[in-house]
VEXDREN-2710 file (C-alpha; in Angstrom, 1 decimal):
% VEXDREN-2710
k/r/px/py/pz
1/MET/16.6/9.9/25.0
2/THR/13.0/10.6/24.0
3/SER/12.1/9.3/20.5
4/SER/10.4/11.6/18.0
5/PRO/6.6/11.5/17.8
6/THR/5.0/9.6/14.9
7/ARG/4.1/12.1/12.3
8/ILE/0.6/11.6/10.9
9/VAL/-1.5/13.0/8.1
10/ILE/-5.3/12.3/8.0
11/VAL/-6.9/12.3/4.6
12/ASP/-10.8/12.1/4.6
13/ASP/-13.4/14.0/2.7
14/HIS/-15.7/14.1/5.7
15/PRO/-14.5/16.9/8.0
16/MET/-16.2/15.6/11.1
17/VAL/-14.5/12.2/10.6
18/ALA/-11.1/13.8/10.1
19/GLU/-11.5/16.2/13.0
20/GLY/-12.7/13.3/15.3
21/ILE/-9.7/11.2/14.5
22/GLN/-7.4/14.2/14.9
23/SER/-8.8/14.9/18.4
24/ILE/-8.3/11.3/19.4
25/LEU/-4.7/11.1/18.1
26/GLU/-3.6/14.4/19.6
27/SER/-4.4/13.1/23.0
28/TYR/-1.3/10.8/22.7
29/ASP/2.1/12.4/23.5
30/ASP/3.9/10.2/20.9
31/ILE/1.8/11.3/18.0
32/GLU/1.9/14.5/16.0
33/VAL/-0.9/15.2/13.6
34/LEU/0.7/17.3/10.8
35/ALA/-2.5/18.0/8.8
36/THR/-6.0/16.9/7.9
37/LEU/-6.7/16.9/4.2
38/SER/-9.8/16.2/2.2
39/ASN/-8.7/14.4/-0.9
40/GLY/-6.0/12.3/-2.6
41/GLN/-4.7/15.1/-4.7
42/GLU/-4.0/17.3/-1.7
43/ILE/-1.8/14.7/0.0
44/ILE/0.0/13.9/-3.3
45/ASP/0.8/17.6/-3.8
46/CYS/2.2/18.1/-0.3
47/VAL/3.5/14.8/0.9
48/GLU/7.1/15.8/0.3
49/ALA/6.7/19.0/2.3
50/LEU/4.8/17.3/5.2
51/ASN/7.1/14.2/5.3
52/PRO/4.6/12.0/7.3
53/ASP/5.5/8.6/8.8
54/VAL/1.9/7.4/8.5
55/ILE/-1.0/8.5/6.3
56/LEU/-4.5/7.6/7.4
57/LEU/-6.3/7.4/4.2
58/ASP/-10.0/7.0/3.2
59/LEU/-10.7/4.9/0.2
60/ASN/-13.7/6.7/-1.3
61/MET/-12.9/10.3/-2.0
62/PRO/-13.8/12.7/-4.9
63/GLY/-11.2/12.9/-7.6
64/ILE/-8.3/10.5/-7.0
65/GLY/-9.4/7.7/-4.8
66/GLY/-7.6/6.0/-2.0
67/LEU/-6.1/3.1/-4.0
68/SER/-4.7/5.4/-6.7
69/THR/-3.4/7.8/-4.1
70/THR/-1.7/4.9/-2.3
71/GLU/0.0/3.8/-5.5
72/ILE/1.2/7.3/-6.5
73/ILE/2.6/8.1/-3.0
74/LEU/4.4/4.8/-2.6
75/GLU/5.9/5.1/-6.1
76/ASN/7.8/8.2/-4.9
77/ARG/8.0/7.5/-1.2
78/PRO/8.0/3.7/-0.6
79/GLU/9.0/4.2/3.1
80/THR/5.6/5.9/3.8
81/ARG/3.2/3.7/5.7
82/ILE/-0.4/3.9/4.4
83/LEU/-3.2/2.9/6.9
84/ILE/-6.6/2.7/5.2
85/LEU/-9.5/3.9/7.3
86/SER/-12.7/2.8/5.6
87/MET/-16.3/1.9/6.2
88/HIS/-16.1/-1.0/3.7
89/ASP/-15.4/-4.4/5.2
90/SER/-15.8/-6.5/2.0
91/PRO/-12.8/-8.7/1.1
92/GLU/-12.5/-7.0/-2.3
93/TYR/-11.8/-3.6/-0.8
94/ILE/-9.3/-5.1/1.7
95/PHE/-7.5/-7.2/-0.9
96/SER/-7.2/-4.2/-3.2
97/ALA/-5.8/-1.9/-0.5
98/LEU/-3.2/-4.4/0.6
99/ASN/-2.2/-5.3/-3.0
100/HIS/-1.8/-1.6/-3.7
101/GLY/0.7/-1.3/-0.8
102/ALA/-1.3/-0.3/2.2
103/VAL/0.1/-1.9/5.4
104/GLY/-3.0/-1.6/7.5
105/TYR/-6.8/-1.6/7.2
106/VAL/-9.1/-0.3/9.9
107/LEU/-12.8/0.1/9.8
108/LYS/-14.2/3.5/10.8
109/ASP/-16.4/2.1/13.6
110/VAL/-13.6/0.6/15.6
111/PRO/-13.0/1.7/19.2
112/THR/-10.9/4.8/19.3
113/ASP/-7.8/3.2/20.9
114/GLU/-7.6/0.7/18.0
115/ILE/-6.5/3.3/15.6
116/LYS/-3.6/4.0/17.9
117/ARG/-2.8/0.3/18.1
118/ALA/-2.8/0.1/14.3
119/ILE/-0.4/3.0/14.1
120/ASP/2.0/1.5/16.7
121/ALA/1.9/-1.9/14.8
122/ILE/2.7/-0.5/11.4
123/MET/5.4/1.7/12.8
124/ALA/6.9/-1.5/14.3
125/GLY/7.0/-3.0/10.8
126/GLN/3.9/-5.2/11.1
127/ARG/0.8/-5.4/9.0
128/TYR/-2.4/-4.5/10.9
129/LEU/-6.0/-5.6/10.1
130/CYS/-8.7/-4.7/12.6
131/THR/-10.9/-7.5/13.8
132/GLY/-13.7/-6.8/11.4
133/ALA/-11.3/-6.8/8.4
134/GLN/-9.7/-10.1/9.6
135/GLY/-13.1/-11.7/9.8
136/SER/-13.9/-10.7/6.2
137/LEU/-10.7/-12.4/5.0
138/LYS/-11.1/-15.7/6.8
139/PRO/-13.1/-17.5/4.1
140/TYR/-10.4/-16.7/1.6
141/ASP/-7.1/-18.4/0.9
142/ARG/-3.8/-16.6/1.2
143/SER/-3.1/-17.4/-2.5
144/GLU/-6.3/-15.6/-3.5
145/ARG/-5.3/-12.5/-1.4
146/GLU/-1.9/-12.4/-3.0
147/GLN/-2.8/-12.6/-6.7
148/LEU/-0.7/-10.5/-9.0
149/THR/-2.5/-7.5/-10.7
150/ASN/-2.6/-7.4/-14.5
151/ARG/0.2/-4.8/-14.5
152/GLU/2.3/-7.0/-12.2
153/GLN/1.8/-10.0/-14.5
154/THR/2.9/-7.8/-17.4
155/ILE/6.1/-6.7/-15.6
156/LEU/6.8/-10.3/-14.5
157/LEU/6.8/-11.3/-18.1
158/GLN/9.2/-8.5/-19.0
159/ILE/11.5/-9.5/-16.2
160/ALA/11.4/-13.1/-17.2
161/GLN/12.3/-12.1/-20.8
162/GLY/15.6/-10.7/-19.4
163/LYS/14.8/-7.0/-19.5
164/SER/16.3/-4.6/-17.0
165/ASN/14.2/-2.2/-15.0
166/LYS/15.1/0.6/-17.4
167/GLU/14.1/-1.5/-20.4
168/VAL/10.8/-2.4/-18.8
169/ALA/10.1/1.2/-17.9
170/GLN/10.7/2.3/-21.5
171/THR/8.6/-0.5/-22.9
172/LEU/5.6/0.2/-20.7
173/ASP/6.1/4.0/-20.6
174/ILE/6.4/4.2/-16.8
175/SER/9.2/5.4/-14.5
176/VAL/12.0/3.1/-13.4
177/ARG/10.9/3.7/-9.8
178/THR/7.5/2.4/-10.6
179/VAL/9.0/-0.7/-12.1
180/GLU/11.1/-1.2/-8.9
181/THR/8.0/-0.8/-6.7
182/HIS/6.1/-3.4/-8.8
183/ARG/9.1/-5.8/-8.8
184/LYS/9.3/-5.5/-5.0
185/ASN/5.5/-6.2/-4.7
186/ILE/5.8/-9.2/-7.1
187/LYS/8.6/-10.7/-5.0
188/ARG/6.6/-10.1/-1.8
189/LYS/3.4/-11.7/-3.1
190/LEU/5.2/-14.7/-4.6
191/GLY/7.6/-15.2/-1.8
192/ILE/10.5/-15.1/-4.2
193/SER/13.7/-13.1/-3.5
194/SER/15.7/-13.4/-6.7
195/THR/15.3/-12.5/-10.4
196/ALA/16.3/-16.1/-11.3
197/GLY/13.4/-17.3/-9.1
198/LEU/11.0/-15.0/-10.8
199/THR/12.1/-16.3/-14.2
200/ARG/11.7/-19.9/-13.0
201/TYR/8.2/-19.1/-11.6
202/ALA/7.2/-17.5/-14.9
203/MET/8.4/-20.6/-16.9
204/GLU/6.6/-23.0/-14.5
205/HIS/3.3/-21.1/-14.5
206/GLY/3.1/-20.4/-18.2
207/VAL/3.7/-16.7/-17.9
208/LEU/6.2/-16.7/-20.8
209/GLN/3.8/-18.6/-23.1
210/GLY/6.6/-20.1/-25.0
211/GLY/8.9/-17.1/-24.8
212/THR/12.6/-17.4/-24.1
213/ALA/13.7/-16.4/-20.6
214/HIS/17.1/-15.1/-19.7
215/ARG/18.7/-14.3/-16.4
216/LEU/19.4/-10.7/-15.8
END
């Protein structure tokens, strides 16, 4: 039985870049390019209709940038795989992309077949960093790469105080789904699988600052 092709959307505000990538990917029988779009708002508006497996996403675009686009899409479609395609190889860009939920980071000057390898890897459930991106991360500790964002620290505090996802959402005026996504990312970054473990971490690292923690 033949498996379905991987469904791809390319989002880049440079038409020549998007068309070049499209041409490369369409040469593979196991890939279907659904659309090429020019900014974050376009993919946010039509992601449900297109239903892609993978979104190739530029970081620097007019309007909503790649990081915010990644966060918004994953809030509603956490199963979507985001592969960042960028000219920036600085650790700050790579850390931010991964911390916002991207599962791959590829520089725009990589050999054409590496984009296909990246897609295959993330479809297999792996994280993919091109060689240039890996080299940028080498001088940094894993702990530095996996720091919690300010919002994640705020949500960790709420969780450790015994609040449910719904209560956290009401307190911070965000959706329950957003809280669930943040909670998942917090657990992944800290390597902790339970709420009790998160509470214990918060107590041991001073997150509660003297507050009282309760198990959910």
